[in-house]
N, C-alpha and C positions, 0 to 999 in steps of 0.2 A: 579715955581713948574714944575717937569717933566710931560710931556704929558701923559705918561702911568698911572700916578696917577689919572688923570681925568677919565680914563676908569676903573681902578681897584677899586676905592672907591665906585662908584655906583653899581658895580657888587657885591662887598662884602656886601653892604647895602641890596641889593635885596636878596642875599643869606641868610643873617641873618633873614630877615622878612619871607622868605619862610620856613626856618627851624622852626621858632617860630610858624607859622600857623600850620604846619604839626604836631608838637609835642603837640599843644593844642587840636587838633581835633582827635588825636589817642586815642581810648578808652583804658582804663586801661585793662591790661590782666586779664581775668576772672579766678579766682582761683577755683579749684574744691571744692565743699563743703566738709567740714570735719565733719563726723558723729561720734557720740559716741555710744558705745554699751556696754552692760553688758551680761555676760553669764547667761543663764537660769539654774535654779536648776534642771529642768526636761523638757523633750521635750513634755510631755503629761500633761493634766490637771489631777487633782486628780481623777475625775470620769473616764477619759480615762485610767489612770494608773490601777485602779481597774479592768476595763474591760480587759485590756491587760493581767493582772495577771490571770483572769478567762480564757481567750483564751489560754494562755500558759499551764495552768493546764489541760485544756480539750484536746488540740491538739498538744502539743510539742513532743509527742512520734511519731507522724506520719507526722506532717507538721512543717514548719518554719513560725513563726509569725513575720511580719514586721509592724511597726507603721509609720504613717505620710508619706505615699509613694506618690510622685508626679506622675501625670498621664504620663509625658514623660518617666518615668521609666517603666511603665507598657505597654505602647502602642507605636507603631512606627508611626510617622507622615510623614515619607519620602516615601509616596506612589507615584509610577510612574505616571507622568502626572499632579501632583498637586504641586503648589507652596509651598515648605516646610516651609518657614518662617512664613507666616500667620497661617498655620496649627499648627506649634509649638507654636506660640503666643497664639492661642486659648486654648491650654491645659496647657500651662506652669505654670500658677499660681493656678492650681487646684490640689487638693490632695485627697487621700482616707485615712480614719482613720487607717484601718488595712487591711492587705492582708495575706491570707494563701497561702503558696507556697510549691511546691514539695521540700522536703528536699534535694534530690540528685541534681536535675536540677535547682532548684530555679525558676521554671516556675510558674507564678501566676495562682492560681486555683479559688480563690474567693476573691472578694473585700468586705469589711465590713465597713459600715458607722454606727457609734454610735451617733445617732441624739439627740442633746439636743434642748433646746428651740430656739436657733438661727436658726434652720431649719424651723421655723414657719414664719420668715420674708419673704416678697415677693421676694426680690432680691436673697435670699438664696434658695427659692423654685425654681426659674428660673435656678439657677446654678445647683441645684440637678437634675432637669429634663434633663439639657444638659449633665451632667456627666453620668446619667443613659443611655441616648441615645448613647453616645460615647462608653461606656462599652458594651452595647448590640450589637453595630455594629461590635465590634471586638470579640464578643463571650466570654467576661469575665463576669461571673455572679456577681451580686451585691446583697448583703443582707443588709437590713436596720433593725437596732434594736434600739428601742426607749430607751433613757436614762431616766429611772424612779427611779433613786436611785441606789441601789446595783444591780449589774448585776445578772440575773437569768440564771444559767448554763443550766437548762432544756430548756428554751426558745431559748438560743443560739444554743444548740445542735440540736434542732428541726428545726430551720430555716436553719442552715448550712447543715444539713443532707438532707433537701429538695433540695438543690442545688448540693451537692457533690454526693449524692446517697449512 
């Protein structure tokens, strides 16, 4: 047998074992999870939809009414000297039920929360206090209206007039 085979056979054997070891210890590639979704019939609950209709009847001549507005849409988190990413993360998953805006400029004038029983939970109360503090710090008034069934147009007008003047 030629001499080079004495060297080549052990090298090939070691190479085969090495390849076998590395392929067994390589974790399988992790696939991104595949989620399934369905389209909602409406972006609002039935009670919120009734409230929205009442708001538009009362204010659509003078203001534009938006529903389910996320805080980053209303306020700027990129304040000089502040790390913007944690500031954004702090407000990112918070929203306001309704916002009345100037029809021409779309400048937000008043935020409106239509509070149902979920706002009685401790975690929700803490969230509500934080949102109130954030909105107060930027000078955006917040009106809270309790959801006790059918919206009361007089109560709505009175509370919003107290903020808008």
